[in-house]
N, C-alpha and C positions, 0 to 999 in steps of 0.2 A: 671100878674104883681106881684102878691104876691109870686108866685113860683120863679120868676126871682130874687126877692129880697132875698129870702131865700138862693138861690144858691150863690149870691154875698157875703152875710154875711158868709156862710160856707167856701167859698174860701178864704176870708180874714182871717178868724180864722186859717185855716190850714197853711196859709202862715206865720202868726205870730209864730205859734208853731214850724214850721220847722226852722224859723230864730233863735229862741231861742235855739233849740237843736244844730243847726250848730255852733252858736256862743259859746256854752258852751263845745264843744267837745275838749277833751285833748288827743292828740295822744299817750301820754305817758301811758295812762291808758288802752290801748288796749292790751289784753292778747294774746300773741303768744306762743304756746307751744314750749318748747325747749327740744327736745328728748335727753335723756341720752344715751351715748354710752354703748354698751354691748358686751359680748362675749358668744359663745356657743361652744359645742364640737361635734365631730363626731368620734365614735369608730366603728370598724368593725373587722371581721376575716381577717387575712392576706391571700393573695393568696396562695392556696394550703394547708392551715391549716385544721386540723381536727376541726369539729364544735361541738364535744361533747367529754367528757372524755369517756374512754373505761373501763368498769368493768373488773377487773382482769389484766389490762395492764396499770399500772401507768406510764409507760415510754412515753405514748402518751400525748404530751403537746398541749395547745391551743395557737396559735400565733395570736397576735392582733396588730392593728394599732390604733393610737389615735392622733387627732389634735385639737387644739383650733383655733377658727375662730372669727375674728373681721371684720365684713362686711365693716364698714366705716373706719376701720383702725385708729380710734381715741383712742381705748382702747388697752392696751398692757398687756399681761399676764407675770407675773414674777415668778409664782410658779404653778405647776400642780400636784395635788394629786390624786392618784388612790386608790379606795377602793374595797375590795372583800366581797361580801355577800354570805353566805352559808345557804341555807334552806334545811331542811330534812322533808320528808313526813313520817308520822307514824300513827298508830291507837291508839286513846286514850283509857282509861279504860272503856269508855262507848261504845266502838266499832265504834266510829266516826272517819273518816279520819281527820287528823289534820296536821299542819305544824309547825315545830320547827324553828324559825328564830334565828339561832345561832349568827348572826351578827346584830340582830335588823333590823331597817330600814336604817341604815347608813353604816353598814359594818365595816370592819377593814382595816386600812391603809396598803396597800401592796407595794406602790412605790411612790416616790416623785421626781419630775423633776424641777430643777431650775438652774440658771446660765448657764454654758456651756452645760448641758444636756438637756436644754429646747429647743424644736424646735421653729422655727419662725412661724408667722401667717400662717395658712392653710398648714403647712408642717407636715407630719406624723412622729410620733415616733413609733418604733416597740418594742414590748416586749412579753414575753411568760408567761403563767400561768400553773403550773404543779399541779398534785394532791398533791405532797409533800408540795408545797407552801401553799395550802389550809390547809393541816394538820398542818403545822408549825404555821399558824395563829390561829388555833382553837383547838390545841391539849390539852389545859388546860380547855376547855369548859365543863360544865356539863349542864344537862337539867332534869327537873322534868317530866319525861314521865308518871309516874303513878299518878301524882297529889295527892300524899299522904304526908301530912305534917309530918307524923311520920317517914318517910324515907328520907335519904339524896338524893340529885339529882344524877343522873347517869352520869359517864363520857361518853361523846359522842363517843369516839373511843374505849371504852371498855364496850359496852352495851350488856349484855346477850340476850336482845331481838332482837338484830341485829347482829348475829354472823358473817355475811359476812364482816362487817367493821372491819378494824384493821389498825394499823399504817403503815403496808406495803401495804395494799390495802384499802386506806382511803375513796374512793368515791364509792358508791353503787347505785343501781337503786332507783329512787325516789328523788335523790339529785338534786338540782338546784344551780348553781353558777351564780352570777351576778357581773359584773364589772361596777362601776360608777365612776364619776370624779368630782372634784371641782377645780375651777380656782381662783387665787388671782391676781388682776390686779395691775399695778404699782402705782395706786393711792389708794391702800389699800382696794378696794372693793372685797368681796367674792361672787363668783357665784357658788352656790351649788344646785340650783334647777331652773327649767324652767317650763313654762306653758305646758300643754298637747299638744298644737298645735306645739310647738317647738320640743317636744320629739317625736311626732308621725307623723306630717304632713309637717314640714318645710323642704324644700329640703336641703340636705347636713348637716343635724343636727339630733342628737338623744341624749338620756340621759343615755343609759346603753347598755351593751351587755350581753346576757343571754345564758346559755347552760346547758345541763343535762348530764346524763350518759347513754350510750348505751352498748349493749353487742354484741360481735362478736361471733357468734355461728358456730362451726365447729365439729359437732358430727357425721357426716356421716362416716360409716366404718363398719368393722366386729367386732363383740363382742362375748365373751363367756357369755351366759346368764344362770343364775341359778334361778329357780322359786320354790316357795313353795306356796301351795294354800289349801283352805278348801272349799268343795262343800256344797250345801244346807243341805245334810243329815248328815254332820259332818265328812265325810271321808276326809282324807288329802292326798296330793300327791305333786308331783313336779318333777323336773328333771334338767338336764344340756343340753344346746343346743348351737349350733353355729348359730348366726343370724346376720342380717344386719340392720343397720339404714340407710335408703336411703334418701338423701336430696331431697326435692321437689324444684319446681321452685321458691318458696317463701323463702327468707332467714329466718332461724330459725325453719323451719318445716321439719319433717322427718316421713317417713312411717315405721311402724314396722309390722312384720308378724302376731303376736298373743299377744294381750294385756293380754289374760287369762293365759299366760305362759304354754300353752299346755293343760289346763284343759278341754276346750270345745271339742277339737277333741279326747283327750285321755279318758275322763270320760264319756262324753255324745255322742260322735260320731258326733258332730256338726262342722261346718266350723270354722276355727280359727278366732279370733277377730282382723282382720286386721284394722289398723287405722292410723291416723296421729297425731303425738305429736308435741307440740310447746315448744321450749326452750326460756323462757323469763328470761334472765340473770341468768341461772342455775336453774331456777324453771321450772319443767316439767308439762305441762298441756295438756289436751286432746283437739284436734281441733274439737269442736262440730259442726262447720259449714259443716264438711264433714263426720261426724260419723253417721252410721245408723244401727248398729247391733241390732237385735231384743231384746236382753236381757238387754239393757240399761246400758252398762258399764260406769264407771266413775273412774277418777284418784283422789283418796283421797289426796295423796301427792306425790310429785316427785321432785328430785333434782339431780344436777350434782356436784360431788366433784371437785372443781377447781384444786386441786393438783393432783389427780389421774385420772380424767376423768370418774370415775365410776358413772353410772346412776342407781338410785334406784327409782322404781315406786311401789307405794302401790295402789291397785285397788279394786274395788267392783262392783257387778252388782245388779240388782233390786231384786234378790232372797237372797241377803245377802252373796252370795259367794264372797270370797275375797282372795287376795294373794299378794305376794311381788315378783317382778322381779328385779334382780340385773344384770346389764350389765357391763362387764369389757372389755375395749377395748383390742384387740389383738395387 
């Protein structure tokens, strides 16, 4: 009986509390989230477009498409702004790889679309970006490559430390270009950043288009080769030869008959130092993955003159024997 009494009292108490709560409820105080309309963008390489600038060939442009998207169609864009960022890799005075952000994190305005030039919701607009366009945006930029407060910053396009770059050949290996966008809606809101999920995971959306600089290598052919060398005892020699650079199945790799420039067969009676070289944007390197000559040859420096096609290779072996091979295309 005591237990039954307690249950009745508890039930009565709960009933009173619920009645009070119910009678005090005000529907106007219930919070219902009201989602704000938004827009995002989608940029991409146009069909058939190159997807990188080409070193030594500034006539190759990048063709792009860009659209703004309002999923619920409640927001409307009245202005679309496109920005170009230009990042350069370099080695700082401490020998550490570094990046020069010439456009900072936002970039420089390269195009604006509004009024009649602005596409409708989810419709693409097409435009192109050339190497010269990037040069025009950044031609007056300087950068403190040596981090020396006693010296003036160096002009980006007249940098002795990067002689491959020039106004006529503005983009070189290690450069990265990024195109990003900002949208202003008809109610005055600015959309210039989105969450990582929108940029990287949301279907039909992204936040930037990036590309770099590649090199088209076409060194295969017949060359007049002049070599000069010094063997371990100090004797010097050399000669003139006709030789071939034979392209392999992998782009940018070529086999040569004798890296020693004739020294091994002529002075020592050994087999020639046949090897594969790699053309990395006019820098010549030895393909160590396929090289097995017993005397451990190395290429200390190598380059291709982009104007003449002349290849110069400076080599050395484990005995300190060294030489220079100059290949002039026939």
